[in-house]
N, C-alpha and C positions, 0 to 999 in steps of 0.2 A: 504494500500500500504506500502511496505517496500523496503529497499535497496536490498533485496534478488532478486528483479526483475532484477538487473544487472548481477546476476550470469549466466554464460554461454553466456553473451553478449560480442561482440567484440568492443573494443575501435576503433572508426572510425576517430576521429579528436581530436586534442589538440589545443585549441584556447587561445592565450594570448591577453586579452582585457584590455589595459591600466593598471588597478590595480586589476584585478581579472582573474580567470581562468575558462574556460569552457571545459568540457570533454564530447564528444558526443559518444553515444553508439547506433548506428542506429538512431531511432527516440526518444530515451531517452537522457536527458541532465542533467548533473551534473555541477552546477555552484558553484564555491568556491570563497569567498571573503577573505579568508585567504589561504596562500600558504602551501600545504602539504609537508611533507618530502617525499623523494623518496629513498627507500632502495632496493639494488639489492639482488639477491638470497644469497649472502654471508653476508648480513646484513650491508653492507657499505652504510651509509645514506648521502644524499646530501640535503641541505637546499636551500631555494630560492635565497639567495645572493651568493651562492658558484658557482665557475666555473663548467660547465657541467650540471647544473640543468635543463635547457631547453632541452638539448639533452637527459637527462635521462627520462624526461616526454615523449618526442616524441618517444623514443625507444619502448614504449609499444603500439604504434599505431598498430593495427591489432592483438593484443593479446586478448585472451578471459579472462574474469573475472572468477576466481575460487571461490573467497569468497568476499562478500561485507557485512560489518557489521557496523551498526550505533548504538552507545550506547549514548542515549540522555544525553547531558551535559558532556560527557566524551570524546568520540572519534569517528572518522569515519576512517575505514580501507578498502582499496580495494586491494585485492591480485590477481595478474595475473598469467596465466598459466606458464609463463617463470620465476616465482619466484619474480618478482618485486612487491613491496608493496608501496602503497601510504597511508600515515598516517597523519591524521589531528587531533590535539587536539581540543576538543570543550569546554574545561574548560574556564569559563568566564575570568580568569586571563591571559589566553593565546591568547585571541581574541582582535582585535582592535576596534570592533564594536559590535552592538547588535545581528547581524546575521553572521553566518559562511558561509551560502550558501543556495542553494535550489536544489531540485531534481524534475525534471518533467519526469514522466514515459511516455512510448510510447503511452498510452491511454489518455494522457493529464492531468492526476491527478498530483497535485503538492504539495510538502511539503517544508516548510522553516525550517531551523534549525540554 
């Protein structure tokens, strides 16, 4: 299984759960314990603590994923059809804990990263 399973999938929900984020793509679920940066098609990036962050995440609800890339120990990137990009560093020095998140595919297969 790989994150390529997200390609062409529509983001159906953004869930803010106390101190983590869940992104639903139909029956697939991406859970992030670190907050990704959100960049619009012009490359303007918003971080978790900045005004408009939640709105920027919610703006991609109903958008299709064009590209989903996971580079173990380096980064996770999800690019949507409207040009919005979610980017999360997976470098140890950028994370607060031992895990950055998990991905559960529609078939139930799960990976933690």
